[in-house]
C-alpha positions in Angstrom: -41.9 6.7 20.5 -40.3 9.8 19.3 -37.2 9.0 21.4 -36.2 5.9 19.3 -36.0 7.7 15.9 -34.0 10.5 17.5 -31.7 8.0 19.1 -31.2 6.2 15.8 -30.5 9.5 14.0 -28.0 10.5 16.7 -26.1 7.2 16.3 -26.3 7.3 12.5 -24.9 10.8 12.4 -22.2 9.9 14.9 -21.2 7.0 12.7 -21.1 9.1 9.6 -19.0 11.8 11.3 -16.6 9.3 12.7 -16.2 7.7 9.2 -15.3 11.1 7.7 -12.8 11.8 10.4 -11.1 8.4 9.9 -11.0 8.9 6.1 -9.2 12.2 6.5 -6.7 10.6 9.0 -6.0 7.7 6.7 -5.2 10.1 3.8 -2.8 12.0 6.1 -1.3 8.8 7.3 -0.7 7.6 3.7 1.1 10.8 2.9 3.3 10.6 5.9 4.1 7.0 5.1 5.0 7.9 1.5 7.4 10.6 2.8 9.0 8.3 5.4 9.4 5.5 2.8 11.1 7.9 0.3 8.3 7.6 -2.2 7.7 11.3 -2.2 9.7 14.3 -1.1 8.6 16.4 1.9 6.6 19.6 1.1 9.4 21.9 2.3 11.8 20.6 -0.4 9.1 20.9 -3.0 8.4 24.5 -2.1 12.1 25.3 -2.0 12.5 24.0 -5.6 9.4 25.9 -6.7 10.7 29.1 -5.2 13.8 28.8 -7.4 11.6 29.4 -10.4 8.6 31.3 -9.0 9.0 34.0 -6.4 5.5 34.0 -5.2 3.5 33.4 -2.0 2.0 29.9 -1.6 -1.8 30.1 -1.4 -2.7 26.4 -1.3 -1.2 22.9 -1.6 -2.9 19.7 -2.4 -1.2 16.3 -2.5 -2.8 13.8 -5.0 -1.9 10.2 -5.0 -1.8 7.6 -7.8 -5.1 6.1 -6.7 -6.9 9.2 -8.1 -6.1 8.3 -11.7 -2.7 10.0 -11.8 0.6 8.4 -12.9 2.1 9.0 -9.5 2.0 11.3 -6.5 1.7 15.0 -7.4 1.5 18.3 -5.5 -0.9 20.8 -6.9 0.4 24.2 -5.7 -1.3 27.5 -6.2 0.9 30.6 -5.7 0.4 34.3 -6.3 3.2 36.0 -8.2 3.2 39.6 -9.6 -0.6 39.9 -8.9 -1.2 36.7 -10.9 -2.4 33.3 -9.6 -0.2 30.5 -10.9 -1.2 26.9 -10.6 1.6 24.3 -10.6 1.5 20.6 -10.8 4.8 19.1 -9.3 5.9 15.5 -9.3 6.1 14.7 -5.6 8.9 12.1 -6.1 11.3 14.3 -8.1 10.2 17.9 -7.5 9.9 18.3 -11.3 7.3 20.9 -12.4 5.0 19.1 -14.7 2.6 21.9 -15.7 2.0 25.6 -15.2 -1.2 27.5 -15.6 -1.2 31.2 -15.1 -4.4 33.1 -14.3 -5.5 36.7 -14.8 -4.3 39.6 -12.7 -6.0 40.3 -9.4 
């Protein structure tokens, strides 16, 4: 009798894990499709443009799409420049820097 609940739990957890993996892949696929269709610029071009104004090291990048309540695709980029963390929001289609937030010194 204990075998059936464990088997059910195993299949349930396997299903949940598979759903999470597929969700991540679909977000990745959406971003690749957007670049290939010219809807957004590739990340290397965005970083090149950011480096013209900010000479820092990139700490993280996050691509947000319009389905998350934004006007369009944006890259949220966090850099460290002169011992300060700087957060940038960049239009993914034009490479225009939309906002800048500078943090305290490290």
